[in-house]
C-alpha positions in Angstrom: -6.6 -72.3 -36.7 -8.0 -75.8 -37.2 -11.6 -76.8 -36.4 -10.4 -79.0 -33.5 -8.5 -76.1 -32.0 -11.5 -73.8 -32.3 -13.6 -76.5 -30.6 -11.0 -76.7 -27.8 -11.2 -73.0 -27.2 -15.0 -73.1 -27.2 -15.1 -75.8 -24.5 -12.3 -74.4 -22.3 -14.5 -72.0 -20.4 -17.2 -74.7 -19.6 -14.4 -77.0 -18.4 -13.1 -74.4 -16.0 -16.6 -73.6 -14.9 -17.2 -77.3 -14.2 -14.1 -77.5 -12.0 -15.2 -74.4 -10.2 -18.7 -75.7 -9.4 -17.4 -79.1 -8.2 -14.6 -77.4 -6.2 -17.2 -75.2 -4.4 -19.4 -78.2 -3.8 -16.7 -80.3 -2.1 -15.5 -77.3 -0.1 -19.0 -76.8 1.3 -19.3 -80.6 2.1 -15.8 -80.6 3.7 -16.6 -77.6 5.9 -19.9 -79.1 7.0 -18.5 -82.5 7.8 -14.8 -82.2 8.6 -14.4 -78.6 9.8 -12.9 -75.5 8.3 -9.3 -76.4 8.9 -9.4 -79.8 7.1 -11.6 -78.5 4.3 -9.2 -75.6 3.6 -6.1 -77.9 3.7 -7.4 -80.5 1.3 -9.2 -77.9 -1.0 -5.9 -76.0 -1.2 -4.0 -79.2 -2.2 -6.8 -80.0 -4.7 -6.5 -76.4 -6.2 -2.8 -76.9 -6.8 -3.4 -80.3 -8.5 -6.1 -78.7 -10.7 -3.9 -75.8 -11.8 -2.2 -77.5 -14.8 -5.5 -78.6 -16.2 -6.8 -75.0 -16.0 -3.7 -73.1 -17.2 -2.2 -75.6 -19.6 -5.1 -77.8 -20.9 -3.2 -78.7 -24.1 0.2 -79.5 -22.7 1.3 -83.0 -23.6 2.6 -83.9 -20.1 1.4 -81.4 -17.6 -2.3 -81.7 -18.5 -2.6 -85.5 -18.0 -0.3 -85.3 -15.0 -2.6 -82.7 -13.5 -5.6 -84.9 -14.0 -3.8 -87.8 -12.4 -2.9 -85.5 -9.5 -6.5 -84.5 -9.0 -7.6 -88.1 -8.8 -4.8 -88.9 -6.3 -5.7 -85.9 -4.1 -9.4 -87.0 -4.0 -8.4 -90.6 -3.1 -5.9 -89.4 -0.4 -8.3 -86.9 1.0 -10.9 -89.6 1.3 -8.5 -91.9 3.1 -7.3 -89.2 5.4 -10.8 -88.5 6.6 -11.5 -92.2 7.3 -13.7 -92.7 4.2 -16.9 -91.4 5.7 -18.4 -89.1 4.7 -16.7 -89.3 1.3 -17.1 -85.5 0.8 -14.4 -85.2 -2.0 -15.7 -87.9 -4.3 -18.0 -85.6 -6.4 -14.9 -83.9 -7.7 -13.9 -87.1 -9.7 -16.4 -85.9 -12.4 -13.9 -83.1 -13.4 -10.8 -85.1 -14.2 -12.8 -88.0 -15.7 -14.7 -85.8 -18.1 -11.7 -83.7 -19.1 -9.6 -86.8 -19.9 -12.4 -88.3 -22.0 -12.9 -85.0 -23.8 -9.2 -84.9 -24.7 -9.2 -88.6 -25.7 -11.9 -88.0 -28.2 -9.7 -85.5 -30.1 -9.0 -87.2 -33.5 -6.5 -84.7 -34.9 -3.2 -86.3 -35.6 -0.3 -85.5 -33.4 2.3 -88.3 -33.0 1.1 -91.8 -32.3 2.7 -92.0 -28.8 0.8 -88.9 -27.6 -2.5 -90.1 -29.2 -2.1 -93.5 -27.3 -1.4 -91.6 -24.1 -4.6 -89.6 -24.4 -6.6 -92.7 -25.4 -5.5 -94.5 -22.2 -6.0 -91.5 -20.0 -9.6 -92.1 -18.9 -9.3 -95.8 -18.0 -6.1 -95.2 -16.1 -7.8 -92.5 -14.0 -10.8 -94.7 -13.3 -8.5 -97.6 -12.3 -6.4 -95.4 -10.0 -9.5 -94.0 -8.3 -11.2 -97.5 -8.0 -8.1 -99.2 -6.6 -7.3 -96.4 -4.2 -10.8 -96.2 -2.8 -11.5 -99.9 -2.6 -8.2 -100.4 -0.8 -9.7 -98.2 2.0 -12.5 -100.7 2.5 -10.9 -102.9 5.2 -10.2 -99.8 7.3 -13.9 -98.9 7.4 -15.9 -100.4 10.2 -18.1 -103.3 9.4 -21.2 -101.2 10.3 -20.3 -98.4 7.8 -18.7 -100.7 5.1 -21.9 -101.2 3.1 -22.5 -97.4 3.0 -19.0 -96.7 2.0 -18.9 -99.2 -0.9 -22.2 -98.0 -2.1 -21.1 -94.4 -2.0 -17.8 -95.2 -3.8 -19.7 -97.1 -6.5 -22.1 -94.3 -7.1 -19.3 -91.7 -7.3 -17.4 -93.9 -9.8 -20.6 -94.5 -11.8 -21.3 -90.7 -12.0 -17.7 -90.1 -13.0 -17.9 -92.8 -15.7 -21.1 -91.3 -17.0 -19.6 -87.8 -17.2 -16.6 -89.3 -19.1 -18.8 -91.0 -21.6 -20.9 -87.9 -22.0 -17.8 -85.7 -22.6 -16.3 -88.2 -25.0 -19.5 -88.5 -27.0 -20.0 -84.7 -27.1 -16.5 -84.2 -28.5 -16.8 -86.9 -31.1 -20.3 -85.6 -32.1 -19.1 -82.1 -32.4 -16.0 -83.1 -34.4 -18.2 -85.2 -36.7 -20.5 -82.1 -37.3 -17.5 -80.0 -38.1 -16.2 -82.7 -40.5 -19.6 -83.0 -42.3 -20.0 -79.2 -42.6 -16.6 -79.0 -44.3 -17.2 -82.1 -46.4 -18.8 -80.3 -49.4 -15.9 -77.8 -49.5 -13.4 -80.6 -49.3 -15.1 -82.5 -52.1 -15.3 -79.3 -54.2 -11.6 -78.6 -53.6 -10.6 -82.1 -54.6 -12.7 -82.0 -57.8 -11.4 -78.6 -58.8 -7.8 -79.8 -58.2 -8.5 -82.8 -60.4 -10.0 -80.6 -63.0 -6.9 -78.4 -63.0 -4.6 -81.4 -63.4 -6.8 -82.9 -66.1 -7.1 -79.6 -68.0 -3.3 -79.4 -68.3 -3.2 -82.9 -69.7 -5.8 -82.3 -72.4 -4.7 -82.1 -76.1 -3.9 -78.4 -76.6 -4.6 -77.8 -72.9 -7.9 -76.1 -73.7 -11.4 -76.2 -72.3 -12.9 -73.7 -74.7 -16.5 -74.6 -75.7 -16.2 -72.5 -78.9 -13.2 -74.3 -80.1 -14.6 -77.8 -79.3 -17.9 -76.8 -81.0 -16.0 -75.6 -84.1 -14.3 -79.0 -84.4 -17.7 -80.7 -84.1 -19.2 -78.5 -86.9 -16.2 -79.0 -89.1 -16.6 -82.8 -88.7 -20.4 -82.6 -89.4 -20.0 -80.4 -92.4 -17.9 -83.1 -94.2 -21.0 -85.4 -94.3 -22.1 -85.6 -98.0 -25.0 -83.3 -98.7 -24.7 -81.0 -95.7 -25.2 -77.4 -96.6 -25.5 -75.8 -93.1 -24.5 -77.1 -89.6 -24.4 -75.7 -86.1 -23.8 -76.7 -82.5 -26.4 -75.5 -80.1 -26.1 -75.6 -76.3 -28.5 -74.8 -73.5 -28.8 -71.3 -72.1 -31.1 -69.5 -69.6 -34.8 -69.1 -70.3 -35.1 -72.5 -72.1 -33.3 -71.1 -75.1 -30.3 -72.4 -77.0 -27.1 -70.6 -77.9 -25.1 -71.1 -81.1 -21.6 -72.1 -80.2 -20.4 -72.6 -83.8 -21.8 -72.9 -87.3 -20.9 -73.6 -90.9 -22.8 -72.0 -93.8 -22.3 -70.2 -97.0 -24.8 -67.5 -96.2 -26.5 -66.1 -93.2 -28.5 -68.6 -91.1 -30.9 -67.5 -88.4 -31.0 -70.7 -86.4 -34.0 -71.5 -84.3 -32.9 -71.3 -80.7 -36.2 -72.1 -79.0 -36.8 -75.9 -78.8 -40.5 -75.2 -78.1 -41.0 -73.9 -81.6 -39.2 -76.7 -83.4 -40.3 -80.3 -82.9 -37.0 -81.8 -84.1 -35.0 -79.8 -81.6 -37.3 -80.6 -78.8 -37.6 -84.3 -79.6 -33.8 -84.7 -80.0 -33.1 -82.9 -76.7 -35.7 -84.8 -74.7 -35.5 -88.2 -76.3 -31.7 -88.2 -76.8 -32.1 -89.9 -80.2 -31.3 -88.5 -83.7 -34.3 -86.8 -85.3 -34.6 -86.4 -89.1 -37.3 -84.7 -91.1 -38.2 -81.9 -93.5 -38.8 -79.3 -90.7 -36.4 -76.4 -91.2 -34.0 -75.8 -88.3 -33.6 -72.1 -89.1 -36.0 -69.3 -89.6 -34.1 -68.1 -92.7 -34.3 -71.3 -94.6 -36.3 -71.1 -97.9 -37.6 -74.0 -100.0 -37.5 -77.7 -99.4 -35.0 -78.9 -96.9 -33.8 -82.1 -95.1 -33.0 -81.6 -91.4 -31.1 -83.8 -89.0 -30.5 -83.2 -85.3 -27.9 -85.2 -83.4 -28.1 -84.9 -79.6 -24.8 -84.7 -77.7 -25.3 -87.0 -74.7 -22.8 -87.3 -71.9 -23.5 -89.7 -69.0 -27.2 -89.6 -69.6 -27.5 -85.8 -69.9 -28.1 -83.9 -73.1 -25.5 -81.1 -73.3 -26.0 -79.9 -76.8 -27.4 -80.5 -80.3 -25.8 -80.7 -83.7 -28.2 -79.2 -86.2 -27.7 -80.1 -89.8 -29.6 -79.0 -92.9 -29.4 -80.0 -96.6 -31.1 -78.6 -99.6 -31.7 -82.1 -100.8 -35.0 -83.3 -99.1 -33.8 -86.9 -99.4 -30.2 -86.4 -98.1 -30.5 -87.9 -94.7 -31.4 -91.6 -94.9 -30.4 -94.3 -92.3 -26.8 -94.5 -93.6 -26.3 -90.7 -93.3 -27.8 -90.7 -89.8 -25.5 -93.5 -88.7 -22.5 -91.7 -90.3 -23.4 -88.4 -88.5 -23.7 -90.3 -85.2 -20.3 -91.9 -85.7 -18.7 -88.5 -86.5 -20.0 -86.8 -83.4 -19.5 -89.7 -81.0 -17.3 -88.9 -78.1 -17.6 -85.1 -78.5 -20.4 -84.7 -75.9 -18.2 -85.3 -72.9 -15.5 -82.9 -74.1 -18.2 -80.2 -74.7 -19.8 -80.8 -71.3 -16.5 -80.5 -69.5 -15.7 -77.3 -71.3 -19.1 -75.8 -70.5 -18.9 -76.8 -66.9 -15.4 -75.2 -66.6 -16.8 -72.0 -68.2 -19.7 -72.0 -65.8 -17.5 -72.4 -62.8 -15.1 -69.7 -63.9 -18.0 -67.3 -64.7 -19.5 -67.9 -61.3 -16.2 -67.3 -59.6 -15.6 -64.1 -61.6 -19.1 -62.7 -60.9 -18.8 -63.4 -57.2 -15.4 -61.8 -57.0 -16.6 -58.7 -58.8 -19.5 -58.3 -56.5 -17.2 -58.8 -53.5 -14.9 -56.1 -54.7 -17.8 -53.7 -55.3 -19.0 -54.2 -51.8 -15.6 -53.7 -50.3 -15.0 -50.5 -52.3 -18.4 -49.1 -51.5 -18.2 -49.9 -47.7 -14.5 -49.0 -47.5 -12.6 -46.5 -49.4 -15.7 -44.8 -51.0 -17.1 -44.0 -47.6 -13.7 -42.8 -46.3 -13.3 -40.5 -49.3 -16.8 -39.1 -48.8 -16.0 -38.4 -45.1 -12.7 -36.8 -46.2 -14.7 -34.5 -48.5 -17.0 -33.5 -45.7 -14.0 -32.8 -43.5 -12.5 -30.5 -46.1 -15.9 -28.7 -46.4 -15.9 -28.1 -42.6 -12.3 -26.8 -42.7 -13.2 -24.4 -45.5 -16.2 -23.1 -43.5 -14.1 -22.1 -40.5 -11.2 -20.5 -42.4 -10.7 -16.8 -41.6 -11.5 -14.4 -44.4 -7.9 -13.5 -45.0 -6.8 -17.1 -45.6 -6.9 -16.9 -49.4 -4.0 -19.2 -50.2 -5.1 -21.9 -47.8 -8.6 -21.7 -49.1 -7.4 -22.2 -52.6 -5.4 -25.2 -51.6 -8.4 -26.7 -49.9 -10.6 -26.0 -52.9 -8.1 -27.9 -55.1 -8.0 -30.7 -52.6 -11.8 -30.8 -52.5 -12.0 -31.0 -56.3 -9.6 -33.9 -56.4 -11.6 -35.8 -53.7 -14.8 -35.2 -55.8 -13.0 -36.5 -58.9 -11.9 -39.6 -57.0 -15.4 -40.2 -55.7 -16.7 -39.9 -59.2 -14.2 -42.4 -60.5 -15.1 -44.9 -57.7 -18.7 -44.6 -58.6 -17.9 -45.4 -62.2 -15.8 -48.4 -61.0 -18.7 -49.6 -58.8 -21.1 -49.3 -61.8 -18.7 -51.2 -64.0 -18.1 -54.0 -61.4 -21.9 -54.4 -60.9 -22.8 -54.3 -64.6 -23.8 -57.6 -66.1 -25.5 -58.8 -69.2 -29.2 -59.1 -68.4 -30.7 -62.5 -69.2 -33.6 -60.8 -70.9 -32.0 -57.7 -72.4 -28.9 -59.1 -74.1 -25.4 -58.0 -74.8 -26.3 -55.0 -77.0 -28.7 -53.6 -74.4 -26.0 -53.9 -71.6 -23.4 -52.1 -73.7 -25.9 -49.4 -74.7 -26.9 -48.8 -71.1 -23.3 -48.5 -70.0 -22.4 -46.2 -72.8 -25.3 -43.9 -72.1 -24.7 -43.7 -68.4 -21.0 -43.0 -68.8 -21.7 -40.5 -71.6 -24.3 -38.6 -69.6 -21.9 -38.4 -66.6 -18.8 -37.4 -68.6 -20.5 -35.0 -71.0 -20.0 -37.3 -74.1 -22.5 -37.4 -77.0 -23.1 -41.1 -77.4 -24.1 -42.5 -80.8 -25.4 -46.1 -81.0 -25.7 -48.6 -83.8 -27.2 -51.9 -82.4 -28.0 -55.0 -84.4 -28.8 -58.0 -82.2 -31.0 -60.9 -83.2 -32.8 -63.4 -80.9 -29.9 -65.8 -80.7 -27.6 -65.5 -77.8 -23.9 -66.1 -77.2 -22.7 -68.2 -74.2 -23.0 -66.2 -71.0 -19.2 -66.2 -70.4 -18.5 -64.9 -73.9 -21.1 -62.1 -73.5 -19.5 -61.2 -70.1 -16.0 -60.9 -71.7 -17.4 -58.8 -74.6 -19.1 -56.5 -72.2 -15.9 -56.0 -70.2 -14.0 -55.2 -73.4 -16.6 -52.6 -74.4 -16.6 -51.1 -70.9 -12.8 -50.8 -70.9 -12.8 -49.1 -74.4 -15.5 -46.6 -73.2 -13.7 -45.9 -70.0 -10.5 -45.2 -71.9 -12.4 -42.7 -74.1 -13.9 -41.0 -71.1 -10.7 -40.8 -68.9 -7.8 -40.4 -71.4 -9.0 -39.4 -74.8 -10.7 -36.0 -73.9 -13.3 -36.8 -76.5 -16.6 -35.1 -77.3 -18.3 -37.9 -79.2 -18.5 -41.6 -78.7 -19.7 -44.0 -81.4 -20.6 -47.6 -80.3 -21.4 -50.4 -82.8 -22.8 -53.7 -81.6 -23.5 -56.4 -84.1 -24.5 -59.8 -82.7 -25.3 -62.7 -85.0 -24.0 -65.8 -83.1 -21.5 -67.1 -83.3 -20.3 -64.0 -85.2 -20.1 -60.8 -83.2 -18.5 -57.4 -83.7 -18.2 -54.7 -81.0 -16.7 -51.3 -82.1 -16.1 -48.2 -79.9 -14.8 -45.0 -81.6 -14.1 -41.7 -80.1 -13.0 -38.3 -81.5 -10.4 -37.6 -78.8 -6.7 -37.0 -78.9 -5.8 -40.5 -80.2 -3.4 -43.2 -79.1 -0.5 -40.8 -78.6 -2.4 -39.2 -75.7 -3.1 -42.4 -73.9 -1.9 -42.5 -70.3 0.0 -45.5 -69.0 -3.1 -46.9 -67.3 -4.9 -46.5 -70.5 -2.3 -48.6 -72.3 -2.6 -51.2 -69.5 -6.3 -51.3 -70.2 -5.5 -52.0 -73.9 -3.5 -55.0 -72.8 -6.3 -56.2 -70.6 -8.7 -56.0 -73.6 -6.3 -58.0 -75.7 -6.1 -60.7 -73.1 -9.9 -60.9 -72.8 -10.3 -61.1 -76.6 -7.8 -63.9 -76.8 -9.6 -65.8 -74.0 -12.8 -66.0 -76.1 -10.9 -66.7 -79.4 -11.6 -63.2 -80.7 -9.5 -60.6 -82.5 -8.9 -57.2 -81.1 -8.0 -54.3 -83.4 -7.0 -50.8 -82.3 -6.5 -48.2 -85.0 -6.6 -44.4 -85.4 -9.8 -42.7 -86.4 -9.7 -39.9 -88.9 -9.4 -37.0 -88.5 -8.6 -37.7 -84.9 -9.5 -40.3 -82.3 -9.3 -44.0 -81.7 -11.3 -47.1 -82.8 -11.3 -50.2 -80.7 -12.9 -53.2 -82.4 -13.3 -56.8 -81.2 -14.5 -59.4 -83.7 -15.6 -62.9 -82.7 -15.7 -65.7 -85.3 -15.1 -63.4 -88.3 -15.3 -66.3 -90.7 -18.7 -67.2 -89.4 -20.3 -64.0 -90.8 -22.3 -65.7 -93.6 -23.8 -62.9 -95.6 -22.2 -59.6 -96.4 -24.4 -56.9 -94.9 -24.8 -53.3 -95.7 -21.6 -51.5 -94.9 -21.8 -50.0 -91.4 -21.9 -46.2 -91.7 -18.8 -44.4 -90.6 -19.1 -42.4 -87.3 -20.2 -38.9 -88.0 -21.9 -39.6 -91.3 -25.5 -38.9 -92.2 -26.3 -42.7 -92.4 -24.8 -43.1 -88.9 -27.0 -40.3 -87.6 -30.1 -42.0 -89.0 -29.1 -45.4 -87.5 -28.4 -43.6 -84.2 -31.8 -42.1 -84.1 -33.4 -45.6 -84.7 -31.2 -47.1 -81.9 -32.2 -44.4 -79.5 -35.8 -45.0 -80.2 -35.6 -48.8 -79.8 -33.3 -48.9 -76.8 -34.6 -46.7 -73.9 -31.9 -45.8 -71.5 -31.8 -47.4 -68.1 -30.0 -45.7 -65.3 -28.1 -47.7 -62.6 -28.8 -47.1 -58.9 -26.7 -44.4 -57.5 -24.7 -44.7 -54.4 -25.3 -42.1 -51.7 -21.6 -41.3 -51.2 
């Protein structure tokens, strides 16, 4: 139902009430001045004339015809009672106001009907004025002045009511229009974004892919040893979208601790110097920071380092600016698109969680209580029925437990302070404690952060892998590895269950979902058997960006793994989610 239709329904009752009040008023005036018989006769005729406006207020023909009939009855009733006293004239307010209210409706029907409504109020006023003024010669000279004055006052009040109704309708319609304007603008912009996104080269709005192109371009500048694209994140920190280096680089992600980063971001001008841009750089270095500015806004930084302290002179700075020119707008568009998609996804997950909690979860809980009550009143010899009810109660309990896990998964997000590894660890510990799994953790996460949308997708992949191990693998142990060194990331979940051959159909559907999520963030998903039995699910992001070979990750179940697990348990205290009282 449109806004104008809603407004019409809101004002229908006041319009009927107005007619009722005016009808009662003229009935009292007629009874007092003309007697009961004449008052009943003309009030009855007036009620019949008002019927279309009350019953069919939106009808194209009957509604305006009814308004004209009301005016005609008032004029004829005034003429029939010799003009004085003009007891029916107050009722003119009703048809005048109703016609003006309808005329102010700006919603498009056909032009002919719109013109008919627009001309309705002046036609009614003209009919009333002509009919009443035509009665003037019949009024005695002594009463003529009183009659003309009374008619003029009645027409003035009717016109005032018409103007007030017209203004009220237009004002309310304008308020509705303005309240919907932000949504209309947002819809138009998102529609344009969808169209433009399909027309982009490669049809992609991936910040990581665009940042990789920028890094590849910057790394071809003579003398460049290391390069990265940094973008803004929460908490006044930066995130590494892409990098190029021969060995591990721990890029500085806090502009407050690096003058070149801070000056380039705030001043929107290239900054060169000998201040290292990474915490892992040793020895003399030349640094260059190129801001990526789109329409007056800094959307990212290109950080470049060289081992030659004199590498970045004026010519090199100009060349770097030329190579990165035009990339800022592409990157900002991709980041905005990711932000909108992330917001929409988060809101939808929260909405689903609320609906499940307030809907089916509560109903299942009530069903469980009903089964308990039925078991309590069973006779002692109802052994078979009791067994059936106990099985049904166990199934309901299992379903409630699964719903609680689903709610926890829907509500889980990467904390802005804790990071990806902490979120995965919390989820694994909670699921493991509830399902009787021994959880072993190996966490390696530095201070740099991935983009929020990427962290969210990696968390969902890890959750799906852990859920599959809990529901389908019948495992006893769960090993979780989380290695985050942006833009490189590796998440690995291993169980000692029955392996891929034992996966249920819904478990295989979960594997397909994980694959889609990994593809969305340009990652690679690997699912392989774990010896002697079990399954390993690993997702790797930017495998080529892992600069320095690290110590080999211990295999699940080994002594080295146990030592790393003890360290992780010490450094990452468990946090329990709020439980639902279902």
